[in-house]
Phi, psi and omega in degrees: 000140185261136184256119181246144186296146182295142184275130179256135181294148183289141185271139182265136179275130182256130183249129174251130182258124179255120177259123184253117176247119178281133180269117184257141182269137179289322179297316178293325179294323178292312179301316178295320176298317186289316184280326191240002174068224185299327178293325172290333177293336181299338182294324182271303174215147181286317181295325175298317179293321181294313183296315179300316179298321177293318178291331178286322178297318176296319183292322183297310188286324175300311179299321181291321180291334180279318187285333180301306178298326180293321176296320182295318180297313179300320177293318180293320177299318180297317181299314181298320178296321175297321177294321178296322181292321180292316183294323182291326178292320177296317183296318179300315180295316177297319178300319180295316183293317177297321175294323175300311176304314182294320177295324176292316180294326178296318182293320180292316176299322178292318176298318179294322178297318180292320178295321183293317182295317174299316181297322181294317181294319177298319178295315174301320180293313178302314183298321176296320175291327178294314182302312178301313180298319180297320177294316182292324177294326179290322180285334186294323179289327179291322181290322181287325184285329182291316183216082184286335182282339179280354179290127182257144183293147183275130178235090180263000000 
């Protein structure tokens, strides 16, 4: 007999696959995304981070294109306001100067009016004195003719 070694069935190699799945927290993903934007989004998904980065770039340029004209208008308004303030200062200065001139003219006019009133009073008094002198002069020849002998010399 021939002896043959007993035959063993061929052994099959068993392969075990171990799948490692990291458990990610949604709360941590939201916090990281809130604080770090696209970089925080990398914690949850790479595609989400790339999309968020592109959206942030678009939002940045859109915001910039909107705020530039608004900033230009604000600067123009500011320059206009500065010019208005300067013009108001000049008008105020001119008004002050005009008021001082008007005040000086009013004082001068008041002084002139007072002088005219004084001159008018003096003229009235002079007119009254002239009128008295004229009446006295008219009466004088009649008095002298009536009694020339009774005239006494004047000793002043």
